[in-house]
C-alpha positions in Angstrom: -6.6 11.4 15.6 -10.2 10.3 16.0 -13.1 9.9 13.7 -14.1 13.5 13.9 -10.8 14.4 12.3 -11.4 12.3 9.1 -13.0 15.1 7.2 -10.0 17.4 7.8 -7.6 14.6 7.0 -9.4 13.8 3.7 -9.0 17.6 2.8 -5.2 17.3 3.3 -4.8 14.1 1.2 -7.2 15.3 -1.5 -5.3 18.6 -1.8 -2.2 16.6 -2.5 -3.9 14.6 -5.2 -3.6 11.3 -3.3 -6.0 8.4 -3.8 -7.2 7.7 -0.2 -10.9 7.5 0.8 -12.7 7.9 4.1 -12.7 4.1 4.2 -8.9 4.1 4.2 -8.7 6.6 7.0 -11.2 4.6 9.0 -9.1 1.5 8.5 -6.1 3.4 10.0 -8.2 4.2 13.1 -10.1 1.0 13.7 -7.4 -1.1 15.3 -6.2 -0.1 18.8 -2.7 -1.2 17.8 -2.5 1.5 15.1 -1.2 5.0 16.0 -2.7 8.0 14.1 -1.7 11.6 15.1 -2.8 15.0 14.1 -1.1 18.3 14.6 -3.4 21.2 15.3 -2.7 24.9 14.9 -5.1 27.8 15.1 -7.8 25.2 16.1 -7.3 23.5 12.7 -5.8 20.2 11.6 -2.5 21.3 10.2 -0.9 17.8 9.7 -1.3 14.1 10.0 0.7 10.9 10.3 -0.4 7.2 10.7 1.3 4.0 11.6 -0.3 0.6 11.0 1.0 -1.9 13.6 1.4 -5.3 12.0 1.5 -7.6 15.0 4.3 -5.6 16.7 6.6 -7.0 14.0 6.4 -4.2 11.4 5.0 -0.7 11.9 4.1 1.1 8.6 4.2 4.9 8.6 2.1 6.7 6.2 0.0 9.8 5.5 2.6 12.3 6.5 0.8 15.4 5.4 1.1 19.1 6.3 -1.2 21.8 5.1 0.5 24.2 2.7 -0.2 27.2 5.0 1.7 25.5 7.8 4.7 24.1 6.0 8.3 25.0 7.1 7.3 25.2 10.8 8.7 21.8 11.8 5.2 20.1 12.0 6.2 16.9 10.0 9.3 16.4 12.1 7.3 16.9 15.3 4.7 14.3 14.2 7.4 11.8 13.1 9.3 12.2 16.4 6.1 11.6 18.4 5.0 8.6 16.4 8.5 7.0 16.4 8.6 7.3 20.2 5.2 5.5 20.4 6.5 2.7 18.2 9.8 2.0 20.0 8.5 -1.5 21.0 8.0 -2.6 17.3 10.8 -4.7 15.7 11.0 -2.9 12.4 9.6 0.4 11.1 9.2 1.1 7.4 7.6 3.6 5.0 7.4 4.4 1.3 8.8 7.9 0.7 8.3 10.5 -1.9 11.5 12.3 -3.2 10.7 15.3 -0.9 10.1 13.1 2.2 13.2 11.1 1.7 15.5 13.9 2.9 13.4 14.3 6.1 13.3 10.6 6.9 17.1 10.2 6.6 17.2 12.6 9.6 15.4 10.0 11.6 17.8 7.2 10.8 15.8 5.7 7.8 17.8 4.0 5.1 16.9 3.2 1.5 15.7 -0.4 0.6 14.5 -0.2 -2.9 12.5 1.8 -5.4 8.8 1.4 -6.3 7.4 2.6 -9.5 3.9 3.9 -9.7 2.3 2.7 -13.0 -1.0 4.5 -14.0 -3.4 3.8 -16.9 -6.3 5.9 -17.8 -7.6 3.1 -20.1 -6.3 -0.4 -20.3 -5.7 -1.6 -23.9 -4.6 -4.8 -25.7 -5.4 -7.0 -22.7 -6.0 -10.5 -24.0 -9.1 -12.2 -22.6 -8.1 -15.5 -21.2 -10.4 -17.8 -19.2 -7.9 -18.8 -16.4 -9.7 -21.3 -14.2 -6.7 -21.4 -11.8 -7.4 -17.7 -10.9 -10.6 -17.5 -8.8 -12.4 -15.0 -6.6 -11.3 -15.7 -3.0 -13.7 -17.6 -0.9 -14.0 -17.3 2.8 -12.4 -20.5 3.6 -9.3 -19.4 1.6 -8.6 -16.2 3.6 -6.5 -17.9 6.4 -4.3 -19.6 3.8 -3.9 -16.3 1.9 -3.0 -14.4 5.2 -0.3 -17.1 5.9 1.2 -16.7 2.4 1.2 -12.9 2.7 3.0 -13.2 6.1 5.8 -15.1 4.6 6.2 -12.8 1.6 5.6 -9.4 3.3 7.5 -10.3 6.5 4.8 -9.7 9.1 1.2 -10.8 9.7 -1.3 -8.4 8.0 -4.5 -10.3 8.9 -6.5 -7.1 9.7 -5.5 -5.4 6.4 -6.2 -8.5 4.3 -9.5 -9.2 5.9 -10.5 -5.6 5.5 -9.7 -5.5 1.8 -11.4 -8.8 1.1 -14.5 -7.8 3.0 -14.8 -4.4 1.5 -13.9 -5.3 -2.1 -14.6 -9.0 -2.5 -15.0 -8.5 -6.3 -11.4 -7.4 -6.5 -9.9 -10.3 -4.5 -8.3 -13.2 -6.5 -6.5 -16.3 -5.5 -4.2 -18.4 -7.6 -4.1 -22.2 -6.7 -1.9 -25.0 -8.0 -2.8 -28.5 -6.9 -5.1 -27.1 -4.1 -2.1 -24.9 -2.7 -2.4 -21.1 -2.7 0.6 -19.8 -4.6 -0.4 -16.2 -5.3 -3.2 -13.6 -4.9 -4.1 -10.1 -6.0 -6.3 -7.7 -4.0 -7.6 -4.4 -4.9 -9.6 -1.4 -3.7 -11.4 1.8 -5.1 -9.7 5.1 -4.4 -11.0 8.6 -5.1 -8.9 8.8 -8.3 -7.9 5.3 -9.3 -8.7 1.7 -8.9 -5.7 0.3 -7.0 -4.5 -3.2 -7.7 -2.3 -4.6 -4.9 -0.8 -6.3 -3.1 0.0 -8.8 -5.7 2.0 -11.9 -4.6 3.2 -14.6 -7.0 6.0 -17.1 -7.5 7.0 -15.7 -10.9 6.2 -13.1 -13.6 3.9 -15.5 -15.5 1.6 -16.0 -12.4 1.7 -12.3 -11.5 0.5 -11.4 -15.0 -2.3 -13.9 -14.7 -3.5 -12.4 -11.5 -3.2 -8.8 -12.7 -4.9 -9.6 -16.1 -7.8 -11.1 -14.1 -8.0 -8.0 -11.8 -8.1 -5.7 -14.9 -10.7 -7.5 -16.9 -13.7 -5.5 -15.5 -11.8 -2.1 -15.5 -12.0 -1.0 -19.2 -11.9 2.8 -19.7 -11.3 3.3 -15.9 -8.2 4.8 -14.3 -6.0 2.2 -12.6 -2.8 2.3 -10.5 -0.3 -0.4 -9.8 2.7 0.1 -7.6 5.5 -2.2 -8.8 8.9 -2.8 -7.3 11.3 -1.3 -9.8 13.3 -4.5 -10.1 10.4 -6.1 -11.8 11.3 -4.7 -15.1 9.4 -7.5 -17.1 6.3 -6.5 -15.3 6.8 -2.8 -16.0 7.4 -3.5 -19.6 4.3 -5.6 -19.9 2.2 -2.9 -18.1 3.6 -0.4 -20.7 2.2 -2.6 -23.5 -1.3 -2.5 -22.1 -1.6 1.2 -21.6 0.3 2.0 -18.3 2.9 4.6 -17.9 5.2 5.6 -15.0 3.9 8.5 -12.9 6.3 8.7 -10.0 8.6 6.7 -7.8 8.6 5.9 -4.2 11.6 4.8 -2.1 11.0 2.0 0.4 12.9 2.8 3.6 13.5 1.1 6.9 14.7 2.6 10.2 18.0 1.4 11.7 17.8 -2.3 10.9 15.7 -4.2 8.3 15.0 -7.2 10.5 12.0 -8.4 8.5 12.6 -8.0 4.8 10.1 -10.6 3.6 10.6 -12.2 0.2 11.1 -9.3 -2.3 11.2 -11.6 -5.3 7.5 -12.6 -4.8 6.2 -9.0 -4.4 4.9 -7.8 -7.7 2.8 -4.9 -6.5 2.5 -3.3 -3.0 -0.8 -2.5 -1.3 0.1 1.2 -1.5 2.6 3.5 0.1 0.3 4.0 3.1 -0.2 0.3 3.8 3.2 -1.4 2.6 
């Protein structure tokens, strides 16, 4: 894939009702370590797949899309076979699968890790306004500390992703500090359908709520999505009380061995199925 393919890639993701923007597609392409493939048929882009390479520790596969007119011809399997061959030097390969994709990924030795619930609100309600001075917009001198925290919790260094999100959407980047130590953060971005809140990292449910409440405070009457690991039932119940409802589930999967699981207990919202 190259930048001239972004328009066609956007048509595929938009046709599926996905939330990606041209900025997201450019982020996939901007690092030489990432791998982005297109399948062409009849001189048209018939399918895509991407893999973000997080420091050769974890590669994250996403954007596996095939145009409706070309489905059933083995295109997704061909794309996956090619991208997996290109990623054979990476320690761990992961992805977040839809129910339909899950069957395909099992054929490539992917195994289920856990479920992620997509929570969507068209209008947030009953959100208490609290002036929480411990949660502040991230400053430039906090970014390295936040990247180090994310590496421990996620399982690999995502410096490029974190810096891109903070630089692109500084008004959506919040840090929670206790005694000058960064203990949690929430990032966000604007999609073509929803505002997306994530990743959210916190030590406990109380802190995660504080971060998400801060991220929501300027999003009245706007559509918002939060992708929450399904074991965080307290978080899901709280989101229900402020206007969120479950839309769909994803299944987090890893290929062969899960060598870098991170700290799942501290992950309260993922960045999105395309980013991990």
